Residue frames relative to the residue before (quaternion, step in Angstrom):
aa qw qx qy qz dx dy dz
M 1.0000 0.0000 0.0000 0.0000 0.00 0.00 0.00
T 0.3626 -0.7399 0.5236 0.2164 3.61 -0.79 1.04
A 0.6787 -0.4821 0.3618 0.4197 3.53 -1.36 0.30
Q 0.6438 0.5415 -0.3283 0.4296 3.62 1.06 -0.74
E 0.6692 0.5117 -0.2806 0.4600 3.54 1.22 -0.58
I 0.6023 0.5573 -0.3477 0.4536 3.59 1.26 -0.18
A 0.3304 -0.7783 0.4993 0.1894 3.55 -0.39 1.16
P 0.5794 -0.5369 0.4473 0.4195 3.64 -1.14 0.43
P 0.5324 -0.7092 0.3511 0.3005 3.55 -0.71 1.10
L 0.7395 0.4164 -0.2147 0.4833 3.63 1.13 -0.73
A 0.3755 0.7888 -0.4494 0.1869 3.57 1.25 -0.11
A 0.7284 0.4753 -0.2365 0.4331 3.54 0.94 -0.93
L 0.6109 0.6182 -0.3274 0.3707 3.59 1.25 -0.28
G 0.3274 -0.7915 0.4688 0.2156 3.57 1.25 -0.23
G 0.7146 -0.4586 0.2578 0.4611 3.57 1.12 0.57
T 0.5325 0.6290 -0.4115 0.3891 3.60 1.25 -0.13
R 0.4579 -0.6710 0.5030 0.2951 3.55 -1.11 0.55
P 0.3741 -0.7285 0.5196 0.2437 3.62 -0.78 1.03
P 0.5977 -0.5691 0.4150 0.3829 3.55 -1.19 0.51
A 0.1684 -0.7887 0.5879 0.0630 3.56 -1.09 0.73
P 0.5373 -0.6357 0.4334 0.3456 3.64 -1.09 0.54
A 0.6917 -0.4964 0.3220 0.4141 3.54 -1.20 0.47
W 0.6548 0.5390 -0.3458 0.4014 3.59 0.83 -0.93
F 0.6039 0.5712 -0.3452 0.4357 3.59 1.10 -0.73
H 0.6735 0.4855 -0.2755 0.4846 3.54 0.87 -0.91
E 0.6366 0.5259 -0.3242 0.4616 3.57 1.04 -0.77
M 0.6663 0.4983 -0.3044 0.4638 3.57 0.92 -0.80
L 0.6616 0.4891 -0.3081 0.4778 3.61 0.94 -0.84
A 0.6250 0.5418 -0.3591 0.4323 3.59 1.05 -0.64
L 0.6129 0.4824 -0.3416 0.5245 3.63 1.20 -0.32
A 0.0153 -0.8715 0.4901 -0.0107 3.54 0.74 1.10
P 0.4897 -0.6730 0.4898 0.2594 3.59 -1.13 0.79
E 0.4716 -0.5242 0.5877 0.3967 3.53 -1.37 0.02
R 0.1485 -0.7913 0.5901 0.0599 3.51 -0.96 0.87
R 0.1810 0.7827 -0.5699 0.1726 3.55 -0.76 1.06
F 0.3717 -0.7061 0.5553 0.2343 3.54 -1.34 0.06
H 0.1041 -0.7505 0.6479 0.0787 3.53 -1.19 0.63
E 0.3952 -0.7151 0.5298 0.2275 3.57 -1.01 0.79
V 0.0010 -0.7744 0.6307 -0.0508 3.49 -0.83 1.12
D 0.8348 -0.1552 0.0624 0.5245 3.60 -0.54 1.19
G 0.7898 -0.3965 0.1546 0.4416 3.51 0.84 1.07
A 0.6954 0.4049 -0.2740 0.5267 3.55 1.31 0.03
R 0.4118 -0.6892 0.5455 0.2404 3.56 -1.07 0.84
I 0.1519 -0.8124 0.5622 0.0303 3.56 -0.65 1.20
E 0.4259 -0.7079 0.5165 0.2253 3.56 -0.71 1.20
T 0.0025 0.8154 -0.5755 0.0621 3.56 -0.82 1.02
L 0.1571 -0.7635 0.6241 0.0536 3.54 -1.01 1.04
V 0.0354 -0.8164 0.5757 -0.0291 3.58 -0.84 0.94
W 0.0528 -0.7535 0.6553 -0.0084 3.52 -1.08 0.99
G 0.8015 0.3737 -0.2441 0.3981 3.54 -1.25 0.51
E 0.6609 -0.5636 0.3769 0.3217 3.45 -1.39 0.39
H 0.5045 -0.6111 0.5174 0.3230 3.57 -1.12 0.69
G 0.7378 0.3803 -0.3063 0.4661 3.53 -0.96 0.92
R 0.5727 0.5611 -0.4005 0.4437 3.56 1.22 -0.30
P 0.6420 -0.4792 0.3984 0.4466 3.64 -1.22 0.26
G 0.3883 -0.7693 0.4717 0.1866 3.56 -0.92 0.89
L 0.0661 -0.7333 0.6737 0.0633 3.49 -1.35 0.61
L 0.1033 -0.7960 0.5963 0.0124 3.56 -0.70 1.10
F 0.1499 -0.7998 0.5793 0.0471 3.63 -0.57 1.23
L 0.1154 -0.7918 0.5997 0.0041 3.54 -0.88 1.09
H 0.3150 -0.7894 0.5060 0.1471 3.60 -0.62 1.16
G 0.5668 -0.6232 0.4443 0.3049 3.50 -1.40 0.10
N 0.7881 -0.3332 0.2480 0.4543 3.54 -1.41 -0.13
A 0.8699 0.0960 -0.1139 0.4702 3.55 -1.03 1.00
A 0.5312 0.6153 -0.3971 0.4261 3.58 1.34 0.19
H 0.2800 -0.7373 0.5826 0.1966 3.57 -1.26 -0.52
A 0.7238 -0.4606 0.2881 0.4254 3.58 -1.25 0.25
D 0.6517 0.5608 -0.3257 0.3933 3.59 0.99 -0.62
W 0.4192 0.6608 -0.4717 0.4063 3.57 1.31 0.14
W 0.7125 0.4207 -0.2297 0.5124 3.57 1.24 -0.55
S 0.4799 0.7352 -0.4170 0.2352 3.63 1.17 -0.27
F 0.7275 0.3716 -0.2464 0.5215 3.56 1.18 -0.34
I 0.6010 0.5129 -0.3396 0.5103 3.58 1.43 0.08
A 0.6509 0.5907 -0.3199 0.3537 3.58 0.78 -1.02
P 0.6751 0.5244 -0.3103 0.4160 3.63 0.84 -0.88
F 0.5290 0.6165 -0.4110 0.4137 3.63 1.22 -0.29
F 0.7163 0.4593 -0.2534 0.4601 3.59 1.14 -0.50
L 0.5088 0.5841 -0.4357 0.4584 3.56 1.31 0.41
P 0.6331 -0.1790 -0.7413 -0.1329 1.47 -2.25 1.22
Q 0.3832 0.7686 -0.4564 0.2325 3.61 1.26 0.08
Y 0.8058 0.2644 -0.0973 0.5209 3.57 1.06 -0.78
R 0.3275 -0.6231 0.6534 0.2785 3.49 -1.41 0.18
V 0.1173 -0.8400 0.5297 -0.0089 3.56 -0.38 1.27
V 0.0534 -0.7859 0.6158 -0.0181 3.57 -0.93 1.01
A 0.0013 0.7547 -0.6558 -0.0191 3.55 -1.16 0.77
L 0.1356 -0.7978 0.5837 0.0674 3.56 -0.95 0.83
S 0.3573 -0.6541 0.6069 0.2760 3.54 -1.37 0.25
W 0.4775 -0.6732 0.4885 0.2830 3.60 -0.72 0.98
S 0.5509 -0.5542 0.4629 0.4184 3.61 -1.06 0.46
G 0.7515 0.3214 -0.2804 0.5034 3.57 -0.95 0.89
M 0.7431 0.3086 -0.1928 0.5616 3.60 1.28 -0.07
G 0.7853 0.2549 -0.2184 0.5203 3.55 -1.27 0.41
S 0.7197 -0.3876 0.3135 0.4832 3.58 -1.00 -0.89
S 0.4064 0.6910 -0.4922 0.3391 3.59 1.18 0.41
D 0.6206 -0.5528 0.4149 0.3703 3.57 -1.23 0.51
W 0.4264 -0.6397 0.5759 0.2780 3.50 -1.34 0.50
R 0.2640 -0.7540 0.5813 0.1549 3.57 -1.23 0.57
D 0.5756 -0.5655 0.4786 0.3462 3.52 -1.41 0.27
E 0.7755 0.0269 0.0154 0.6306 3.55 1.28 -0.56
Y 0.1688 -0.7686 0.6145 0.0548 3.54 -1.14 0.91
S 0.0113 0.7958 -0.6050 0.0238 3.53 -1.13 0.59
L 0.6093 -0.5074 0.4408 0.4207 3.62 -1.29 0.23
D 0.6099 0.5348 -0.3632 0.4584 3.65 0.97 -0.68
G 0.6741 0.5209 -0.3032 0.4271 3.51 0.93 -0.90
F 0.6552 0.4969 -0.2985 0.4845 3.61 1.04 -0.89
V 0.6219 0.5115 -0.3642 0.4680 3.61 0.97 -0.66
A 0.6515 0.5143 -0.3236 0.4543 3.61 0.89 -0.84
E 0.6276 0.5335 -0.3433 0.4512 3.58 0.96 -0.79
A 0.6868 0.4838 -0.3052 0.4484 3.58 0.82 -0.93
L 0.7063 0.4715 -0.2804 0.4474 3.57 0.79 -0.89
M 0.6619 0.4920 -0.3090 0.4736 3.60 1.05 -0.78
I 0.6271 0.5075 -0.3476 0.4779 3.63 1.03 -0.66
A 0.6469 0.5250 -0.3220 0.4497 3.57 0.97 -0.87
E 0.6409 0.5114 -0.3037 0.4853 3.55 1.10 -0.79
A 0.6832 0.4971 -0.2937 0.4471 3.60 0.81 -0.99
E 0.7597 0.3724 -0.2230 0.4843 3.63 0.97 -0.64
G 0.6111 -0.6424 0.3203 0.3336 3.55 1.26 0.53
L 0.3561 0.7623 -0.4856 0.2373 3.61 1.14 0.30
F 0.6798 0.4533 -0.2941 0.4960 3.57 1.24 -0.33
S 0.5364 0.6658 -0.3916 0.3402 3.57 1.27 0.00
S 0.6021 0.5560 -0.3528 0.4514 3.59 1.24 -0.40
P 0.5726 -0.5521 0.4632 0.3909 3.60 -1.18 0.47
A 0.6961 0.4192 -0.2871 0.5072 3.62 1.07 -0.56
R 0.4371 -0.7080 0.4933 0.2534 3.51 -0.79 1.11
P 0.5263 -0.6713 0.4165 0.3144 3.65 -0.97 0.81
V 0.3583 -0.6958 0.5837 0.2164 3.51 -1.29 0.50
V 0.1985 -0.7762 0.5893 0.1039 3.62 -0.87 0.93
V 0.0984 -0.7861 0.6102 -0.0011 3.56 -0.84 1.13
G 0.0211 -0.8345 0.5488 -0.0443 3.58 -0.58 1.21
H 0.2124 -0.7875 0.5696 0.1012 3.58 -0.72 1.07
S 0.8560 0.0688 -0.0464 0.5102 3.59 -1.06 0.78
F 0.8217 -0.0203 0.0432 0.5680 3.62 -0.65 -1.06
G 0.5827 0.5926 -0.3798 0.4063 3.60 1.10 -0.64
G 0.5798 0.5724 -0.3833 0.4351 3.62 1.21 -0.35
V 0.5842 0.5970 -0.3934 0.3841 3.59 1.08 -0.46
P 0.7042 0.3902 -0.2781 0.5240 3.62 0.79 -0.83
T 0.5691 0.5826 -0.3897 0.4299 3.59 1.13 -0.49
A 0.6589 0.4705 -0.2908 0.5099 3.58 0.95 -0.85
A 0.6402 0.5149 -0.3485 0.4512 3.61 0.88 -0.70
I 0.6349 0.5242 -0.3267 0.4640 3.59 1.03 -0.80
A 0.6316 0.5398 -0.3274 0.4500 3.59 1.01 -0.83
G 0.6959 0.4578 -0.2674 0.4844 3.55 1.09 -0.69
R 0.7750 0.3838 -0.2045 0.4586 3.57 0.85 -0.89
A 0.8040 0.1521 -0.0402 0.5734 3.55 1.08 -0.75
G 0.1896 0.8291 -0.5008 0.1608 3.58 1.15 0.66
D 0.6310 0.5392 -0.3368 0.4446 3.58 1.12 -0.50
R 0.6636 0.4899 -0.2948 0.4825 3.59 1.26 -0.29
I 0.7423 0.3624 -0.2173 0.5201 3.60 1.16 -0.36
G 0.5212 -0.6591 0.4415 0.3147 3.55 -1.19 0.49
A 0.7836 -0.1598 0.1267 0.5868 3.57 1.06 -0.66
A 0.2587 -0.7325 0.6068 0.1680 3.53 -1.30 0.34
V 0.1306 -0.7798 0.6106 0.0443 3.65 -0.94 0.91
L 0.1862 -0.7638 0.6131 0.0774 3.57 -0.74 1.17
V 0.1318 -0.8085 0.5731 0.0211 3.55 -0.66 1.17
D 0.7919 -0.2469 0.1252 0.5443 3.63 -0.26 1.26
S 0.2790 0.7899 -0.4910 0.2389 3.55 0.84 0.96
P 0.4125 -0.7624 0.4484 0.2182 3.60 -0.78 0.98
L 0.2262 0.7425 -0.5849 0.2354 3.57 0.81 1.05
M 0.1851 0.7868 -0.5603 0.1808 3.52 -0.59 1.18
S 0.6567 -0.5138 0.3746 0.4056 3.57 -1.27 0.25
R 0.6470 -0.5036 0.4000 0.4096 3.56 -1.24 0.32
E 0.6405 0.5140 -0.3333 0.4630 3.58 1.02 -0.74
Q 0.6637 0.4997 -0.3157 0.4584 3.58 0.93 -0.79
R 0.6272 0.5290 -0.3264 0.4693 3.60 1.09 -0.74
A 0.6317 0.5345 -0.3060 0.4708 3.54 1.03 -0.89
E 0.6683 0.4865 -0.3046 0.4733 3.59 0.92 -0.89
R 0.6284 0.5216 -0.3570 0.4536 3.62 0.97 -0.76
R 0.6331 0.5517 -0.3073 0.4477 3.59 1.02 -0.84
R 0.6569 0.5172 -0.2709 0.4771 3.48 1.07 -0.98
Q 0.6778 0.4880 -0.3005 0.4605 3.59 0.88 -0.83
R 0.7328 0.4217 -0.2329 0.4806 3.57 1.03 -0.77
G 0.4414 -0.7258 0.4333 0.3012 3.53 1.31 -0.09
G 0.7878 0.1875 -0.1292 0.5723 3.63 1.12 0.49
P 0.7317 -0.4494 0.2873 0.4243 3.52 -1.29 -0.12
A 0.5911 -0.5380 0.4502 0.3982 3.59 -1.23 0.35
P 0.6882 -0.5027 0.3075 0.4232 3.62 -1.15 0.50
T 0.7465 0.4193 -0.2319 0.4617 3.58 0.84 -0.92
E 0.6573 0.4659 -0.2926 0.5151 3.56 1.41 0.08
D 0.5102 0.6677 -0.4011 0.3646 3.52 1.28 -0.05
R 0.1856 -0.8370 0.5077 0.0851 3.62 -0.30 1.24
R 0.4858 0.6465 -0.4673 0.3573 3.63 1.19 0.04
V 0.2640 -0.7404 0.5962 0.1636 3.54 -1.15 0.75
R 0.1035 -0.7753 0.6229 0.0137 3.58 -0.78 1.15
P 0.3299 -0.7567 0.5213 0.2163 3.64 -0.28 1.12
H 0.5203 -0.6391 0.4598 0.3309 3.59 -1.01 0.71
R 0.4550 -0.6462 0.5520 0.2660 3.50 -1.20 0.73
I 0.2658 -0.7267 0.5996 0.2042 3.60 -1.08 0.59
Y 0.2063 -0.7877 0.5742 0.0851 3.53 -0.90 1.07
P 0.5730 -0.6382 0.3778 0.3487 3.54 -1.01 0.68
D 0.7996 -0.0128 0.0427 0.5988 3.59 1.15 -0.61
V 0.7196 -0.4572 0.3191 0.4139 3.54 -1.35 0.24
P 0.6499 0.5155 -0.3455 0.4388 3.65 0.79 -0.84
S 0.6595 0.5187 -0.3171 0.4421 3.58 0.92 -0.74
A 0.6553 0.4886 -0.3029 0.4900 3.56 1.08 -0.78
L 0.6458 0.5194 -0.3408 0.4439 3.60 0.92 -0.88
A 0.6398 0.5458 -0.3368 0.4236 3.60 0.97 -0.68
R 0.7145 0.4195 -0.2439 0.5039 3.56 1.25 -0.38
Y 0.4432 0.7130 -0.4477 0.3078 3.57 1.26 -0.05
R 0.0212 0.8022 -0.5942 0.0545 3.55 -0.86 1.05
F 0.4568 -0.6482 0.5345 0.2925 3.50 -1.34 0.39
L 0.1437 -0.7455 0.6373 0.1317 3.51 -1.32 0.42
P 0.4464 -0.3114 -0.7927 0.2744 1.61 -0.91 2.33
A 0.6227 -0.5755 0.3783 0.3714 3.54 -1.17 0.57
Q 0.1456 0.7886 -0.5872 0.1100 3.54 -1.04 0.75
H 0.5298 -0.5874 0.5020 0.3496 3.53 -1.30 0.25
C 0.0177 0.7701 -0.6370 -0.0298 3.61 -1.17 0.40
E 0.3275 -0.7804 0.5038 0.1729 3.57 -0.62 1.11
N 0.6567 0.5138 -0.2989 0.4641 3.59 1.20 -0.54
L 0.1054 -0.8552 0.5056 0.0435 3.54 0.52 1.20
Y 0.5686 0.6064 -0.3899 0.3961 3.62 1.09 -0.54
A 0.6755 0.4861 -0.2789 0.4792 3.53 1.12 -0.83
V 0.6248 0.5348 -0.3245 0.4672 3.56 1.10 -0.75
D 0.6679 0.5085 -0.2895 0.4599 3.55 0.93 -0.95
H 0.6111 0.5565 -0.3354 0.4521 3.57 1.07 -0.72
I 0.7391 0.4051 -0.2470 0.4781 3.61 0.71 -1.00
A 0.6359 0.5418 -0.3482 0.4252 3.54 1.05 -0.65
R 0.6569 0.5000 -0.3293 0.4583 3.61 0.90 -0.76
L 0.7070 0.4226 -0.2716 0.4977 3.59 1.08 -0.64
S 0.5444 0.5777 -0.4039 0.4547 3.57 1.28 0.28
L 0.6551 0.5336 -0.2817 0.4547 3.60 1.31 -0.17
R 0.0285 -0.7468 0.6626 0.0493 3.48 -1.36 0.46
E 0.6048 -0.5381 0.4355 0.3937 3.52 -1.35 0.32
A 0.3422 -0.7205 0.5699 0.1974 3.54 -1.09 0.85
G 0.8228 -0.0935 0.0059 0.5605 3.54 0.07 1.33
E 0.8308 -0.1489 0.1418 0.5173 3.55 -0.96 -0.89
P 0.6030 -0.5582 0.4125 0.3932 3.62 -1.09 0.60
G 0.7730 0.3191 -0.2714 0.4765 3.53 -0.98 0.96
H 0.6283 0.5439 -0.3267 0.4502 3.55 1.35 -0.04
G 0.6996 -0.4704 0.2536 0.4742 3.54 1.18 0.50
V 0.3583 -0.7075 0.5697 0.2157 3.52 -1.41 -0.05
T 0.0525 -0.7729 0.6317 0.0271 3.52 -1.24 0.50
W 0.6658 -0.5073 0.3786 0.3950 3.55 -1.39 0.12
R 0.5295 -0.6861 0.4287 0.2552 3.50 -1.22 0.76
F 0.6677 0.5350 -0.3339 0.3957 3.61 1.01 -0.64
D 0.5882 -0.5834 0.4533 0.3288 3.50 -1.26 0.59
P 0.3284 -0.7833 0.4817 0.2159 3.65 -0.44 1.06
S 0.6878 0.4730 -0.2687 0.4806 3.60 1.26 -0.33
I 0.3168 0.8050 -0.4727 0.1678 3.51 1.31 0.04
W 0.7487 0.4144 -0.2480 0.4542 3.62 0.77 -0.90
A 0.5542 0.5566 -0.3948 0.4766 3.53 1.32 -0.23
K 0.7397 0.3932 -0.1940 0.5106 3.58 1.18 -0.65
Y 0.4877 0.6867 -0.3987 0.3629 3.56 1.35 0.18
R 0.1828 -0.7559 0.6210 0.0974 3.60 -0.90 0.95
H 0.3569 -0.7988 0.4572 0.1595 3.52 -0.33 1.36
G 0.0999 -0.7063 0.6924 0.1087 3.54 -1.25 0.66
D 0.5807 -0.5662 0.4297 0.3970 3.61 -1.17 0.31
P 0.2839 -0.8030 0.4970 0.1661 3.62 -0.39 1.17
T 0.6222 0.5754 -0.3506 0.3986 3.62 1.17 -0.33
V 0.5435 0.6668 -0.4024 0.3131 3.58 1.09 -0.58
G 0.6751 0.5299 -0.3075 0.4110 3.56 0.87 -0.92
L 0.6379 0.5211 -0.3234 0.4658 3.57 1.06 -0.78
E 0.6862 0.4962 -0.2906 0.4455 3.60 0.96 -0.81
S 0.7668 0.3269 -0.1542 0.5305 3.56 1.15 -0.68
A 0.2210 0.8254 -0.4978 0.1486 3.61 1.18 0.37
R 0.1544 -0.8030 0.5713 0.0710 3.57 -0.83 0.95
C 0.6736 0.3432 -0.2932 0.5852 3.58 1.18 0.75
P 0.6563 -0.4833 0.3957 0.4233 3.58 -1.24 0.22
V 0.1275 -0.7745 0.6174 0.0525 3.57 -1.13 0.75
A 0.0617 -0.7656 0.6370 0.0645 3.56 -1.18 0.63
I 0.2351 -0.7586 0.5956 0.1203 3.53 -1.29 0.57
I 0.0167 -0.7517 0.6591 -0.0124 3.52 -0.95 1.00
W 0.0756 0.8072 -0.5822 0.0609 3.52 -1.04 0.85
G 0.5153 -0.6491 0.4720 0.3005 3.51 -1.23 0.51
G 0.4898 -0.6977 0.4415 0.2800 3.59 -0.83 1.01
Q 0.7575 0.3028 -0.1964 0.5440 3.60 1.21 -0.38
S 0.2306 0.7984 -0.5169 0.2055 3.56 1.23 0.57
R 0.3326 -0.7212 0.5773 0.1896 3.58 -1.11 0.80
L 0.6875 0.4892 -0.2654 0.4665 3.56 1.30 -0.21
V 0.7971 0.2164 -0.0761 0.5586 3.51 1.03 -0.89
D 0.0366 -0.8272 0.5606 -0.0135 3.58 -0.50 1.17
E 0.7594 -0.3734 0.2589 0.4657 3.61 -1.25 -0.05
G 0.6266 0.5465 -0.3414 0.4383 3.55 1.05 -0.72
V 0.6669 0.4970 -0.3001 0.4671 3.54 0.99 -0.89
I 0.6443 0.5084 -0.3218 0.4721 3.59 1.02 -0.88
A 0.6456 0.5130 -0.3419 0.4507 3.62 0.94 -0.73
W 0.6586 0.4821 -0.3374 0.4690 3.58 0.95 -0.70
Q 0.6319 0.5190 -0.3476 0.4588 3.63 0.96 -0.73
R 0.6285 0.5247 -0.3333 0.4675 3.57 0.95 -0.83
S 0.6610 0.5271 -0.3135 0.4324 3.64 0.92 -0.83
K 0.7270 0.4123 -0.2264 0.5001 3.60 1.12 -0.65
A 0.6172 0.5605 -0.3551 0.4228 3.63 1.10 -0.54
P 0.6812 -0.4796 0.3519 0.4267 3.61 -1.25 0.35
P 0.5877 -0.5620 0.4222 0.4006 3.60 -1.06 0.54
G 0.7970 0.3099 -0.2362 0.4614 3.53 -1.03 0.77
T 0.3672 0.7487 -0.4812 0.2702 3.56 1.33 0.13
P 0.3174 -0.7511 0.5367 0.2166 3.66 -0.66 0.98
S 0.0949 -0.7747 0.6240 0.0387 3.54 -1.15 0.74
V 0.1094 -0.8094 0.5762 -0.0281 3.47 -0.93 1.05
E 0.1964 -0.7609 0.6080 0.1136 3.60 -0.79 1.03
I 0.2660 -0.7259 0.6179 0.1433 3.55 -1.04 0.89
P 0.2936 -0.7720 0.5291 0.1946 3.66 -0.28 1.14
E 0.8340 0.2054 -0.1674 0.4839 3.52 -1.35 0.56
A 0.6045 0.5356 -0.3774 0.4531 3.60 1.05 0.59
G 0.3324 -0.7210 0.5723 0.2052 3.56 -0.99 0.82
H 0.8069 -0.2649 0.1875 0.4936 3.56 -1.31 -0.40
H 0.7448 0.3647 -0.2140 0.5162 3.58 0.91 -0.93
L 0.0400 -0.8902 0.4538 0.0040 3.51 0.80 1.18
M 0.6142 0.5337 -0.3821 0.4381 3.66 1.05 -0.39
L 0.6343 0.4717 -0.3150 0.5253 3.56 1.33 -0.22
D 0.6855 0.4914 -0.2837 0.4563 3.60 0.94 -0.87
Q 0.8112 0.0433 0.0590 0.5802 3.55 0.81 -1.05
P 0.0701 -0.8501 0.5203 0.0420 3.65 0.65 1.09
I 0.7144 0.4577 -0.2979 0.4375 3.63 0.71 -0.94
A 0.6131 0.5166 -0.3445 0.4884 3.61 1.06 -0.70
F 0.6500 0.5070 -0.3370 0.4549 3.59 0.90 -0.83
V 0.6522 0.5022 -0.3161 0.4717 3.63 0.85 -0.90
T 0.6572 0.5128 -0.3163 0.4528 3.60 0.88 -0.87
A 0.6588 0.4962 -0.3130 0.4710 3.61 0.94 -0.85
L 0.6812 0.4709 -0.3077 0.4687 3.60 0.87 -0.84
R 0.6116 0.5355 -0.3445 0.4696 3.62 0.99 -0.72
A 0.6606 0.5077 -0.3039 0.4622 3.60 0.92 -0.95
L 0.6459 0.5093 -0.3284 0.4643 3.59 0.97 -0.75
L 0.6769 0.5062 -0.2956 0.4452 3.55 0.85 -0.97
A 0.7066 0.4684 -0.2540 0.4656 3.61 1.02 -0.85
G 0.8501 0.2529 -0.0734 0.4562 3.55 0.89 -0.92
W 0.2997 0.7859 -0.4836 0.2425 3.52 1.30 0.25
P 0.4981 -0.6474 0.4653 0.3409 3.67 -0.76 0.91
G 0.8325 0.2068 -0.1811 0.4810 3.50 -0.88 1.01
R 0.6976 0.4154 -0.2569 0.5241 3.55 1.35 0.15
G 0.3746 -0.7104 0.5482 0.2334 3.58 -1.09 0.62
A 0.7381 -0.4221 0.2960 0.4352 3.56 -1.35 0.04
T 0.6783 0.4771 -0.3061 0.4676 3.63 1.13 -0.47
G 0.5407 -0.6215 0.4174 0.3835 3.61 1.15 -0.10
Q 0.4412 0.6898 -0.4633 0.3388 3.58 1.17 0.35
A 0.3952 -0.7025 0.5351 0.2527 3.59 -0.76 0.97
S 0.2407 -0.7896 0.5435 0.1522 3.61 -0.91 0.79
């Protein structure tokens, strides 16, 4: 089935909220502190759970997403950890910039970690990056690996130049983060209309509509004055204003443990990509496939993802249960 044949997952709901399991409501009830920190002139949306001084977990989201993609995942790691999730500049409720870069995203992650005390614990923090979020995660492992305890790449499209070129050839155009065209956001008359158009990139099915509905609603903002409709929160010109750095260098020069998690049914990361990542990551890098999960595996298989990450944090070679490097 092609991406065009995959219907928007919320289209049939008419704006109603789908039923959700008890655990989902319980996790959302453990609400984070929400605040902003200024990083290089932009206010960065930040969500924080847990006590200051606990070992740190920093969650980094993917392209066109936002910090609340982690809001039903992060509480699973309480009370053992202090957990932080941010919205990259140009995404979520963070400020937009005139120019974006890999260096800038790395700076945002490290400065938010510093501001929220993730470097205050004797245990160095673990950075977890999904999809595009894995690109600055890998860069942090290479540039500041001595400051963090480990880096976890979650279905991240880190691949060789040859693999990227082949993907572009197969798709008949540039990769998502290399697409320089600017597509202005459509304005929808109301939230139900926008939710009916919400799609994943890459397109995929997702049975857990409660999770999709949650992140989709938090992807919207008012378009101007109240009553003038709604539109998406992310900067539509972000990749036109992005200055590329080499995303592979950090993985090859990582100065901390690295782990790889991917969805067994991902349309973005396949066995060839995983094999390449393994070849570049430090020797002994653990890799975990989440069966029956697509690219957005924290939505497809949230409990399996949490279990895999918990197991890594507790049993990683050379690491104790608190995430302290030995």
